[in-house]
C-alpha positions in Angstrom: 7.1 217.0 37.0 10.2 216.6 34.8 10.8 213.3 32.9 13.9 212.6 35.1 12.3 212.6 38.4 9.2 210.7 37.2 12.0 208.1 36.1 13.8 208.4 39.4 10.5 207.8 41.1 9.6 204.6 39.2 12.8 203.1 39.9 12.7 203.9 43.7 9.0 202.5 43.4 10.4 199.2 41.7 13.3 198.8 44.1 10.9 199.1 47.3 8.6 196.5 45.7 11.1 194.3 44.9 12.1 193.7 48.5 8.2 193.5 49.4 7.4 190.3 51.9 4.8 187.6 50.3 2.5 185.5 52.4 4.8 182.7 53.0 7.0 184.9 54.6 4.5 185.4 57.3 3.8 181.8 57.8 0.7 181.7 56.0 -0.1 178.1 54.7 -0.9 177.1 51.2 -2.1 173.9 49.6 0.3 172.3 46.6 3.9 172.7 45.7 5.2 175.9 44.5 7.7 176.2 42.0 11.1 177.7 42.7 10.1 181.1 41.9 6.3 180.6 43.0 5.4 182.9 40.2 4.0 182.7 36.6 7.6 182.7 35.2 8.0 179.4 36.5 6.1 178.0 33.5 9.4 178.2 31.0 9.3 180.8 28.7 6.9 182.9 30.3 8.2 186.6 30.7 6.3 189.6 32.7 7.2 193.5 32.5 5.7 196.4 34.3 5.4 200.3 33.7 4.3 202.1 36.5 3.0 206.3 36.9 3.2 207.4 40.2 2.8 211.3 40.4 1.1 214.4 41.5 0.2 216.8 38.4 0.6 220.6 38.8 -3.9 221.1 39.0 -3.7 218.9 41.6 -4.8 215.6 40.4 -3.0 212.1 41.6 -1.3 209.6 39.1 -1.6 206.0 40.3 -1.6 203.7 37.6 0.4 201.9 34.8 0.6 198.5 32.6 1.4 195.3 33.1 2.6 192.8 30.1 2.6 189.1 30.2 4.2 187.2 27.1 3.6 183.9 26.8 6.5 182.6 24.9 8.5 185.6 25.8 10.3 187.4 22.7 9.0 184.7 20.5 5.3 185.7 21.3 5.5 188.4 18.4 5.3 185.3 16.0 4.3 182.2 17.4 1.1 182.1 19.2 -0.3 179.7 22.2 -3.2 177.7 22.6 -5.8 179.8 25.0 -9.4 180.0 26.6 -11.2 182.6 28.2 -13.9 182.5 31.0 -16.1 185.3 32.7 -17.4 184.5 36.0 -18.9 187.9 36.0 -18.6 190.2 32.9 -18.5 193.6 34.4 -15.3 194.4 32.5 -13.4 194.3 29.6 -10.8 191.9 27.7 -10.3 193.0 24.3 -9.5 190.3 21.5 -11.3 187.5 23.9 -13.5 186.7 21.0 -10.9 185.6 18.7 -9.4 184.0 21.4 -12.4 181.8 21.6 -13.2 181.4 18.0 -9.6 180.3 17.2 -8.2 178.7 20.3 -5.2 180.7 19.9 -3.6 183.8 21.7 -1.6 185.7 19.4 1.0 188.2 21.5 0.9 189.5 24.7 -1.6 189.9 27.9 -1.9 193.4 28.9 -3.0 194.7 32.2 -4.2 198.1 32.8 -7.0 200.3 34.3 -10.6 200.6 33.0 -10.4 203.8 30.9 -6.9 203.4 29.3 -7.8 200.0 27.3 -8.1 201.6 24.1 -4.7 203.2 24.6 -2.6 200.1 25.3 -4.5 198.3 22.7 -3.3 200.6 20.1 -0.1 201.2 21.4 0.4 197.1 21.9 -0.8 196.9 17.8 2.1 199.7 16.9 4.7 197.9 19.2 4.2 194.7 17.3 4.4 196.1 13.9 7.4 197.6 14.8 9.1 194.6 16.3 8.0 191.8 13.9 7.1 191.2 10.3 3.8 190.2 8.8 2.5 186.7 9.4 2.2 184.0 7.2 -0.7 185.7 5.4 1.2 188.2 4.5 -0.2 191.1 6.5 0.9 192.6 10.0 -2.6 192.7 11.8 -3.3 192.0 15.5 -6.2 191.9 18.1 -4.2 192.3 21.1 -5.7 190.8 24.4 -6.1 194.0 27.1 -7.7 193.2 30.2 -8.7 196.1 33.0 -9.7 196.7 36.4 -10.8 200.2 37.8 -8.4 202.3 39.5 -10.6 205.4 39.9 -10.5 205.8 43.9 -6.8 206.1 43.7 -5.9 207.4 40.4 -7.1 210.3 38.3 -8.5 207.9 35.8 -10.2 210.4 33.6 -6.6 212.1 33.1 -5.7 209.1 30.7 -2.3 209.4 31.7 -1.3 205.8 30.6 0.3 206.5 26.9 2.1 204.4 24.2 5.6 204.8 26.3 4.3 203.1 29.3 2.8 200.4 26.9 6.2 199.5 25.2 8.0 200.1 28.4 6.1 197.3 30.2 6.5 195.3 26.7 10.1 195.6 26.6 11.1 195.1 29.9 9.3 191.6 30.2 11.8 189.3 31.5 11.7 185.9 33.2 12.6 185.4 37.0 11.1 187.0 40.1 8.0 189.0 39.4 7.6 192.4 41.2 4.4 192.5 43.3 1.9 195.0 44.9 1.8 198.7 43.8 3.5 198.0 40.3 2.2 198.1 36.8 -1.5 197.7 36.1 -1.8 196.9 39.7 -0.7 200.1 41.0 -3.8 201.8 41.9 -5.8 198.5 42.7 -8.1 197.9 46.0 -9.1 194.7 47.2 -11.2 193.8 50.3 -10.7 197.3 51.0 -7.1 197.0 51.5 -4.5 198.3 49.1 -3.7 195.4 46.4 -2.4 195.2 43.1 -0.3 192.4 41.3 0.3 189.1 42.7 1.6 185.8 41.3 2.0 182.1 42.4 2.7 178.7 40.9 2.5 175.1 41.5 4.3 172.1 40.4 2.0 168.9 39.3 2.5 165.5 38.5 0.0 163.6 36.2 0.7 160.7 33.6 4.1 160.6 34.7 5.2 164.0 33.9 5.8 166.9 36.0 4.1 170.3 35.0 4.0 173.7 35.9 0.9 175.9 36.5 1.3 179.8 37.1 -1.1 182.3 37.7 -0.7 186.2 37.8 -3.7 188.5 39.1 -4.3 192.0 38.8 -6.9 192.5 41.8 -9.2 194.9 42.4 -12.4 193.7 44.1 -14.0 192.6 47.3 -15.9 193.8 50.5 -14.2 193.6 54.1 -16.7 191.4 55.6 -16.2 188.8 53.0 -12.3 188.5 53.2 -11.1 185.0 54.0 -7.1 184.2 54.2 -6.1 180.6 54.7 -9.9 179.3 55.8 -10.0 182.0 58.6 -12.5 185.0 58.2 -10.4 187.8 58.7 -12.2 190.3 57.3 -14.8 190.2 60.0 -12.3 190.8 62.8 -10.1 193.6 60.8 -12.5 196.4 60.9 -10.1 199.5 60.5 -9.0 201.5 57.8 -12.1 200.5 55.4 -12.3 202.5 52.2 -16.3 202.5 52.8 -18.1 203.2 55.8 -20.8 200.7 56.9 -23.7 203.0 55.5 -21.8 204.4 52.5 -23.9 203.9 49.3 -21.1 203.1 47.6 -20.3 200.4 49.7 -21.1 197.2 47.3 -18.9 194.8 45.3 -18.2 196.9 42.2 -14.4 196.1 41.6 -12.9 193.4 39.3 -10.3 191.0 39.0 -8.3 189.4 35.8 -6.5 186.4 36.3 -3.9 185.0 33.9 -3.4 181.0 34.2 -0.2 179.8 32.2 0.9 176.1 32.0 3.1 173.8 30.2 1.2 170.9 30.1 0.2 169.4 26.9 -3.4 170.5 26.5 -5.9 171.7 24.1 -8.0 175.0 24.0 -11.1 173.5 25.4 -9.2 171.8 28.2 -7.5 175.2 28.9 -11.2 176.4 29.2 -11.7 174.4 31.8 -8.7 175.4 33.7 -9.9 179.0 33.1 -13.2 178.1 35.1 -11.3 176.8 38.2 -9.6 180.3 38.7 -13.3 180.9 40.3 -12.6 178.3 42.9 -9.6 180.4 44.3 -11.5 183.5 44.2 -14.2 181.7 46.1 -11.9 180.6 48.6 -11.0 184.3 49.4 -14.5 185.0 50.0 -15.6 186.6 46.8 -19.2 186.4 45.8 -18.6 187.8 42.2 -20.9 190.5 42.7 -23.1 192.0 40.2 -20.7 195.1 39.5 -17.5 193.0 39.7 -15.7 192.2 36.5 -14.3 188.5 37.0 -12.4 187.6 33.8 -9.6 185.0 33.3 -7.5 183.7 30.5 -5.5 180.5 30.4 -3.0 179.9 28.0 -0.9 176.6 27.3 3.0 176.6 26.0 3.0 173.0 26.1 2.1 172.5 22.3 2.8 173.9 18.9 0.2 176.5 17.8 1.0 177.2 14.1 -1.5 178.2 12.0 -0.5 176.8 8.7 0.2 173.2 7.7 -0.3 170.1 9.8 0.1 170.7 13.6 1.3 167.6 15.6 -0.1 168.3 19.2 -0.2 166.4 22.5 -3.3 166.1 24.8 -3.5 164.8 28.2 -6.5 162.8 28.7 -9.0 164.4 30.8 -9.0 161.6 33.4 -5.6 163.2 34.3 -6.5 166.9 34.4 -7.5 166.6 38.1 -3.9 167.8 39.3 -4.1 171.0 36.8 -7.3 171.9 38.1 -6.2 171.9 41.9 -3.1 173.7 40.7 -5.2 176.7 39.3 -7.4 176.9 42.4 -4.3 176.8 44.7 -2.0 179.4 42.8 -5.0 181.7 42.2 -5.6 182.0 45.9 -2.0 182.5 46.7 -1.4 184.7 44.0 -4.5 187.2 45.4 -2.8 187.1 49.1 0.6 187.8 47.7 -0.6 191.0 45.6 -2.3 192.2 49.4 0.7 191.4 51.4 3.2 193.0 48.9 1.1 196.0 48.6 1.9 199.1 50.4 -0.1 202.1 51.8 -1.4 204.7 49.3 -2.8 208.2 49.4 -4.2 209.4 45.8 -7.2 211.0 43.9 -9.0 213.6 46.2 -6.8 212.7 49.2 -8.6 208.9 49.1 -6.5 206.4 50.5 -6.2 202.5 51.1 -4.3 200.9 53.5 -1.9 197.8 53.0 -3.5 194.9 55.2 -1.5 195.0 58.7 0.7 192.1 58.6 1.0 191.8 62.5 -2.8 191.9 62.9 -3.3 188.9 60.0 -0.8 186.7 61.8 -2.6 187.5 65.0 -5.9 186.2 63.5 -4.3 183.3 61.8 -2.8 182.3 64.8 -5.8 182.5 66.7 -7.4 180.1 64.4 -4.4 177.7 64.2 -3.7 178.4 60.6 -0.2 180.1 60.8 2.7 177.9 60.3 5.2 177.4 63.1 
């Protein structure tokens, strides 16, 4: 496949995905007040970029993968850290750089999402991009421990073909912008599946008021987990009713919870790392609302960062902190936005055929609406 043809495919994919419906377009109801875009980019300064690879190779393999980049402070992320914390609900996965986030309370640079076998490539390419794009830090050195997280897309993607290369990483980073975030079969979510439906990237946000101030909580997910029987949307056990187009048969020995989800939480509230840790944990409750049991084979790993404080590494830093008694609205926002982001990822996704003829069907909107209406959970 020529480079020009590949670029054309990517542009067509982005254009198609940008027109995708979202959960609220179908009348699905959620708690809380969303931000203007109902996206992680409602948090001021946060930018998101994608690079998508969809191609069929000459030797018969299917490439269905990519990279997603989240920059906490946009271009300023190169030199200005944010306070952060991580949490693993179930740790069968990878998030590089998380040890230093936990030790320092800081996230230095972007959050990168990709497939399981491309973590090393994305990590190395992100370091190279930062060295090219910014000078040394205050210590005089150009060093980096990038945060790269993964989920497994090997059902649809030729994951052992190692198709993600440095140019895709740079494309995701350089294309990161504010505004509308494309969802579904895009970037790191291109080949992902959840609840045996096609899935991928999803996002949502909430506006909350606490201690007299309005703050934003944004969430972005790369979702690739869950068995059909467990799927619950808006409190309705739709997975028990919608039995067609399953990835696994009822007797398939592979039919177990073996996927993963990465959840990225952002806020502009003035909170410190220990409070961001508490917020990251609450993403588990949004996952639970969807019916997840965080099975043994699942990597459910979350990163939470805050832009509401300076996070310099030299000198005396003057920071603010919401008292713990005022954290509940933020906790609720994380739960609500995490749930909606996952549903958005499912609603926006499109049918995909991939490696070895494997397929994943998108969740049928008409059937979903039927069962939500049956349980009186669809907006009129």
